[in-house]
C-alpha positions in Angstrom: 158.1 194.7 -22.7 160.0 193.6 -25.7 163.6 192.4 -25.1 166.6 192.9 -27.4 169.6 190.7 -27.0 173.3 190.7 -28.1 173.7 194.3 -27.1 177.2 194.5 -25.6 180.7 195.2 -27.0 183.7 194.9 -24.7 186.9 196.7 -25.3 188.3 196.6 -21.8 187.8 194.0 -19.0 186.6 196.7 -16.7 183.4 197.0 -18.7 182.3 193.5 -17.6 182.0 194.8 -14.0 180.0 197.8 -15.3 177.4 195.7 -17.1 175.2 192.7 -16.5 175.9 190.7 -19.6 172.9 188.4 -19.1 170.5 191.3 -19.1 168.7 192.3 -22.3 167.5 195.7 -23.4 163.8 196.4 -22.4 161.7 198.4 -24.8 159.5 200.8 -22.8 157.8 202.9 -25.5 158.0 203.2 -29.2 155.6 206.0 -30.3 157.8 209.1 -30.0 158.9 211.3 -32.9 162.1 212.3 -31.2 162.6 211.3 -27.6 165.0 213.2 -25.4 165.7 214.5 -21.8 165.1 211.5 -19.6 165.0 212.2 -15.8 164.2 209.8 -13.0 162.2 210.8 -9.9 163.1 208.2 -7.2 160.7 209.7 -4.7 157.9 209.2 -7.1 159.2 206.0 -8.7 158.8 207.2 -12.3 160.6 208.4 -15.4 159.8 211.6 -17.4 161.1 212.3 -20.9 160.5 214.7 -23.8 158.9 213.9 -27.1 160.0 217.2 -28.6 158.3 217.3 -32.1 155.0 216.1 -30.5 155.3 218.9 -28.0 154.8 216.7 -24.9 156.4 215.2 -21.8 155.7 211.5 -21.1 155.9 209.6 -17.9 156.7 205.9 -17.3 155.8 204.1 -14.0 157.2 200.6 -13.8 154.5 197.9 -13.9 151.9 200.6 -14.8 153.0 201.9 -18.1 153.3 205.2 -20.0 151.1 208.2 -19.8 151.2 211.9 -20.8 152.9 214.0 -18.2 152.4 217.4 -19.9 150.9 218.5 -23.2 151.7 220.9 -24.6 155.2 221.1 -23.2 156.4 224.2 -25.2 158.8 221.9 -26.9 160.9 220.9 -23.9 164.2 219.1 -24.6 166.5 218.4 -21.7 165.4 217.8 -18.1 166.9 217.4 -14.7 166.0 217.8 -11.0 167.2 220.4 -8.7 168.2 219.7 -5.1 164.6 220.2 -3.9 163.3 217.6 -6.3 161.7 220.0 -8.7 161.8 219.5 -12.5 164.1 221.8 -14.4 163.6 221.9 -18.1 165.1 223.4 -21.3 162.2 224.7 -23.5 162.8 225.3 -27.2 159.4 227.0 -27.5 159.9 229.4 -24.7 163.7 229.7 -25.5 164.1 229.5 -21.7 165.1 227.3 -18.8 162.0 226.5 -16.8 161.3 225.1 -13.3 158.1 223.2 -12.3 157.2 224.1 -8.7 155.8 221.7 -6.2 152.3 223.1 -6.9 152.7 222.6 -10.6 153.2 226.3 -11.5 156.1 227.0 -13.9 158.8 229.6 -13.2 161.1 231.0 -15.8 164.7 230.8 -14.6 166.4 232.3 -17.6 165.3 233.4 -21.0 167.6 236.2 -22.1 171.2 237.4 -22.0 172.5 240.9 -22.6 169.1 242.1 -24.0 168.7 239.2 -26.5 166.6 236.1 -26.2 168.4 232.8 -25.6 168.7 230.5 -28.6 167.0 227.3 -27.5 168.3 225.9 -24.2 169.2 222.2 -24.8 170.4 220.4 -21.7 170.8 221.3 -18.1 172.4 220.1 -14.8 172.1 221.5 -11.3 175.2 221.6 -9.1 175.0 220.8 -5.3 175.3 224.5 -4.5 172.1 225.1 -6.4 173.6 226.8 -9.5 172.1 225.8 -12.8 174.3 225.1 -15.8 172.9 224.7 -19.3 173.8 224.7 -23.0 172.2 227.0 -25.6 172.7 225.8 -29.2 170.3 226.9 -32.0 168.6 223.6 -32.8 165.2 224.7 -31.5 165.1 227.9 -33.7 166.5 226.3 -36.9 163.1 225.1 -38.0 159.5 224.7 -36.9 160.0 221.0 -36.1 161.3 221.2 -32.5 160.3 224.8 -31.7 159.7 228.0 -33.6 161.9 229.1 -36.4 163.7 232.4 -35.6 166.9 234.3 -36.0 169.5 234.0 -33.2 169.7 237.0 -30.9 173.0 235.9 -29.4 176.5 236.2 -30.8 177.2 232.5 -30.4 176.1 229.2 -28.8 177.1 229.5 -25.2 177.3 227.4 -22.0 175.7 229.3 -19.2 175.7 229.3 -15.4 172.7 230.7 -13.4 173.2 231.7 -9.8 169.8 231.6 -8.0 171.1 233.5 -5.1 172.3 236.6 -7.1 170.0 236.1 -10.1 173.1 236.4 -12.3 173.4 234.6 -15.7 177.0 234.1 -16.8 178.7 232.6 -19.9 181.2 230.0 -18.7 182.2 228.7 -22.2 181.9 230.4 -25.6 183.9 228.4 -28.1 181.5 225.5 -28.9 179.8 225.1 -32.2 176.8 223.4 -30.7 177.1 222.7 -27.0 174.8 219.9 -26.0 174.9 217.5 -23.1 176.8 218.3 -19.9 177.5 216.6 -16.6 179.7 217.0 -13.5 182.1 214.5 -12.2 181.1 212.8 -8.9 183.0 215.4 -6.8 182.0 218.3 -9.1 185.6 219.3 -9.7 185.1 218.6 -13.5 182.4 219.6 -16.0 182.1 217.6 -19.2 180.4 219.2 -22.2 179.5 217.6 -25.5 179.8 219.5 -28.8 177.5 218.1 -31.5 178.4 220.7 -34.1 179.1 218.0 -36.6 175.4 217.7 -37.1 175.6 220.8 -39.4 179.4 221.0 -40.1 180.9 217.7 -41.3 184.4 219.0 -40.5 183.7 219.8 -36.9 185.1 217.2 -34.4 182.5 215.1 -32.5 184.0 215.5 -29.0 183.3 215.7 -25.3 185.5 218.3 -23.6 186.3 218.5 -19.9 187.0 221.5 -17.8 188.3 222.1 -14.3 185.7 223.9 -12.1 187.2 226.6 -10.0 186.2 227.6 -6.5 184.3 230.5 -8.0 182.4 228.2 -10.4 184.4 229.3 -13.4 185.7 226.8 -16.0 189.4 226.5 -16.8 191.9 224.2 -18.5 189.5 222.9 -21.2 190.7 219.9 -23.1 189.4 217.0 -25.2 188.1 214.2 -23.1 187.1 211.8 -25.9 186.3 211.9 -29.6 183.2 210.0 -30.8 183.9 207.9 -33.9 180.4 206.7 -34.5 177.6 209.3 -34.4 177.6 212.4 -32.3 177.9 213.1 -28.6 174.5 214.3 -27.4 173.4 213.5 -23.9 175.4 211.6 -21.3 175.8 210.8 -17.6 178.6 210.0 -15.2 178.6 207.0 -12.7 179.9 207.0 -9.1 183.3 205.8 -10.3 183.7 208.7 -12.8 183.0 206.7 -15.9 181.2 208.7 -18.7 178.3 207.0 -20.4 177.4 208.9 -23.6 175.2 208.6 -26.7 177.2 207.6 -29.8 175.1 206.9 -32.8 173.0 203.8 -32.3 174.6 203.0 -29.0 176.1 204.2 -25.7 179.8 204.4 -25.3 181.3 204.1 -21.8 184.6 205.9 -21.2 186.9 205.6 -18.2 187.7 208.8 -16.2 190.9 208.9 -18.2 189.0 208.9 -21.5 189.6 205.3 -22.6 186.8 203.5 -24.4 185.7 200.6 -22.1 182.7 199.3 -24.0 179.5 199.9 -25.9 175.8 199.0 -25.5 174.1 198.8 -28.9 170.6 200.0 -29.6 168.2 199.6 -32.6 168.0 203.3 -33.1 170.1 206.4 -32.7 170.6 207.3 -29.0 169.9 210.9 -28.0 170.2 210.8 -24.2 170.2 208.6 -21.1 169.9 208.8 -17.3 170.5 206.5 -14.4 167.4 205.6 -12.4 165.6 203.0 -10.4 165.9 202.6 -6.6 169.6 201.8 -6.7 170.4 204.2 -9.7 171.6 201.1 -11.6 169.0 201.1 -14.3 169.9 203.1 -17.5 166.9 204.7 -19.2 167.8 205.5 -22.8 165.9 207.7 -25.3 166.5 206.5 -28.9 164.8 208.4 -31.7 161.2 207.0 -31.6 161.9 204.5 -28.7 162.8 204.5 -25.0 164.6 201.6 -23.5 166.0 200.5 -20.1 168.8 198.2 -19.2 170.2 197.2 -15.8 174.0 197.8 -15.4 176.7 197.1 -12.9 177.3 200.8 -12.3 175.3 203.4 -10.3 174.6 207.0 -11.4 176.6 209.8 -9.6 173.7 212.2 -9.6 171.1 211.3 -7.0 167.6 211.3 -8.7 
């Protein structure tokens, strides 16, 4: 593995405890076109991520290297695991949220709303009660590069919640330009959602918003959590202390639970997404344009992989 040094910027002393300053970035792979959607499988000891334009999923096993996990992937973008350890994915090509069963078969979780096809599901998270929450911007239907060019059949770009018990698909937020990454706080009382609308509207704020999650799994009291000054908020994760680690241009910004910028880890290319992994959930895996990196930190991921 290639190592990259001098990667840290500290804006608050708390960030020293959240990082290991003597640890360099480790380059895992550099032959993607646009890497996204990293997810760690601790029971298998491997990482899976999407190489969207190349229409494939790749897998990294420490000490063994990188191999193709699935090809074609139907232009999968974001990935996560459900509470049974199954892969849940957002497919631009299918315009659907898909689940890979234990025997390898693929189940469609959601592909339409009110009679129209979804836009192109982007990122997804599974709550402890089994509900599946995902964002649905139009990136995958805007061209033939990351999916299939098509007209939107929805009135907007929504954030959805799917209830596997009732089979109901509900809109939980409808005022985002391009809803993107999302993650729950450690106690699931808050849901953070990124808006990357500035990618196609330079006047749109590059923000992560946060919502209170009601007992009935509705969102309320939405407010701005942080504004990204460099780049766009895309994918992000939350650690066990409630700190938010988010993509921000060619780096990861770390914000306190109150929204204060604690520090930054710099990368050679624009960061798209990240996840905590490794046996102790203290190894960040980071997708950066054509490259995938890892770096050990002093924090542990809130979501158990």
